[in-house]
N, C-alpha and C positions, 0 to 999 in steps of 0.2 A: 478330481474333475476340474477342468478349467473352462470358465465361461468368459465371454467378452462382449463388448458393445462397441460399435463403430459407425459413425455417420460417414459413409464412404463418398458422398457427393457424386453419385453416378456409378452404379455397379458395372455398367458396360465399359465405362472409361477406365476403371481401376480393377478389373477382375484379376489381372495378373498380380497386382500388388496385394490384393486381398488374399489370394491363394498363397502367396509367399508369406504373408503374415500368419496365416493359419498354420503353415508348415513350420515356420521359424519358432513359434511359441507353442506348438502342439495344442492348439485350441480345440476343445471338444464341442462347444456350442458358441455360435456367434450371432448376436442380434445386430442386424444392419438397418440403418435408416437412410433416408433420402436416396433410394435406389434409382429414382427418376426413370422408371420404365413401366410399361404394362406387363401383366403376368406373362404373356406370350413372348415378350422381348427379353425376359430375364435369361442370362447366360447359364442355363442349367447344367449343360453337359460338362463343362470344366469342373464344376463342384462335385458332380457325381463321380467323375473320373478320379477325383481326389478322395473319395470315400464319404462324401457328405450328402445327406438328404436336405431338401430345401422346401420351406413353406414361404410363400411370398404373396403380398397383395400390393398391386399398383394399378392405377387407373389412367395415368397420363405421364407426361414427362416431368411431373412434379411429385413431391412426396415419395411414398413407397417405402414399405418396411418388409423385412424378412427375418426368419430364424433359420440358421444353417447348423446342422447337427450331424455328428458321426456316432452318437450314442443313443439314437432313437428319436423319433418325432411323432408324437401322438396328440390326439385331442386338439387339433388345430382350430383356433377360434379367431375369426376376423372381427376386430373391434371389441370393445368391452361394453357391458350393459350400461345403457344411458349415454353412450358417447354422442355428443352433439355434432351436428353437421354445419357446413358452411355453404353460403351461396343462396341464390333465389331460384327455385326453392332450395332449402337447406338439405344437403346430402353429406353423408359421412365420408370423410376423406380417408385415404390410405395411410393412416397414422398409428395404428395399433394392431398387433398380431401376437397371439399367445400360442404356445405349444409346450407340451410336457416332454422333457428330455431327461431320461434316466432318473425320473422321479422329481425333477425340478421343473416347476412351472415358470417358464421364461416368457416375459413380455417384451417385445421390441416396440418402443414408444418413440414417436416423433412429435413432441409437443408443438402446437402452433407457435409461430414466432411472435405475434402481437403487433409487429410493424412499427407502430408508434403509440405514444400514450393517448393520442386523440383519435386513433383509428378504431373502428368497430371490431377489427380483428383482435384487439386486446381483450374485449369483452368475451369474444369467442374463446380465446386462450384461457381466461379465468374460468369460464363455464366448463371447458374441457377438463381442466384440472380438478374442478369440484366434482365432476362426474367420476373421474378416475379415483378420487379419494373415497367417494361413496362405494364404488365397486370394490376397491381394495379392502375397505372396512368389512364389507359383506363376505368377501372371500375368507378373511381371517376369522370372522364370527362363525362361519360354516365349517371351517377346517383350521383350527388354531395351530396345528402342528404342520401345516403345509409349508413346503419350501418354495417361496415365490420370489422371483427376481424381476423387479421393474427396471428395465434397462433401456437406456437410450439417450437421445438428445432432448434435454428438458428445456432448452432455451431460457434458462434462468441461472443466474449466479447468486446463490442464496445468502452469501455473506460478503462483506467487504474484502476479505482475504481471497475471494474467488475472482477478483478483477485486478488488472494491473494498475488502474487509476480510478479511485472513487469519484474524483472530480470530473473525469472524462465522461463517465456514464450518468451523471446527474441529468435528470430530465429525459432519459432514454428508457427504452424497454430493457428487459432482462434483469434489472436491478431495482425496479420500482417497488415500493412497499406492498402494493396489492399482489404482485407476482411472487415476491418472497413469502408473503403470508400464505399464498396458495400452495407453494412448495412445502412450507412448514406444516400445513394441514395434512398433507399426505404422510409426512413423517409422524405426526401425532396420531394418525389412524393406525399406526403400528409398524411402520417401515423405517429402516435405518440406513443411512449412508454408510455402506460397508467399506468404502474405498478410503475415505478421509483418514481414518486411523493409521493407514499404511502410507499415505501420501500427504503428510502435514504441510500446510502452507505457512506463510503466503508465497506467491510466486510459482505455484503449481497449477497449470492450466491444461485444458483439453481442446481449446479452439483459439486460432489466431487468424485474423483477416488476411486475405491475399494482398491487400494494398498497404502502402506506406511502410514496407519492411517490418510489419508487425511481428513476424516470427523471430527473425534474428534480434529484434529489439526487445523481445520477451514481453510484448504487449498483448496479453491473452486474457481468456476467460475460462473458468471451469464451469462448463454447462452440461457435460455428459456424465451420467451417474448410473450406479447400480444401487437401487434402494431394495433392501432385503427384508422379508418377513422375519420374525424372531427365529424360526427354525432354520432359515437360510443363514442369517447373521451368525448363529452359533457355529456354523460349519466353515466360516471364512478363515483361512489360514494366512493368506497374503493377498495383496492387490497392488497393481501398479498401472501407470499411464505410459504407453509406448510412445514417448515423444519423438523417437527416431523415425517413426512412420510418417511424421509430418514433414520430414526432410526430403529433398531430391525432386527430380522431375516428375510431374504428374501426381503429386501428393494431394490428398484431400486437405481441406482447411481444418479438419478435426484430427485428433489422435485417438487411437483405440484405448479403451479401459479394460483391464484384464483382472479377473477375480479367481483365486484358487479356493476350491472347496474340499474339505475332508471327505 
């Protein structure tokens, strides 16, 4: 079984590339982030024609997450327990969607960006991750043998090897000690970065900014992950980052991450 995660940076703009990716790698389940559309705007028909079911949540031209599966799509859940909201009044954004696909509980997650170290959005990001950690710990306590994949754009580079320049990111979000600690707390709750053993760094990234020739200059960050429960981690046979998908006209600024399960 092959599962993958991809911040597509607008599903409507990149539907043809996404479908070509699914076909090229024979992906069974894909977690999408930053779809940037309402539910009624999602390009459902092309995915269905390719043999995939789709669960999606999107409220506006921002955020949006989906799970796309050709091996079944059950028990769809919008948001995780305790997920905090944003705004006045605070409302849950379209940043988390869970579905069970051939016995694997797949969560498509789009962690808040944080914006800057002085911005209230950073507190929102940390609270969001704390709530995810608590929810994940409960899931494992209730079902220790459950195969759970927390997949998506985490907007955190957890180690210095995950950025092209430690100095460049000093004083910025994505690498600050509180963000890295929040990521590590999810790991300590019982989840493992199942991709890193197969994609050793440094110099291995999943995101490159569109500006200043970041991609050809290899100035990237590794911020897209699959964190697996013990039962899922035990099934991982291989994993890779499809850097080629970042190339060419109309590419997202992220590359897909692919995980093979026994």
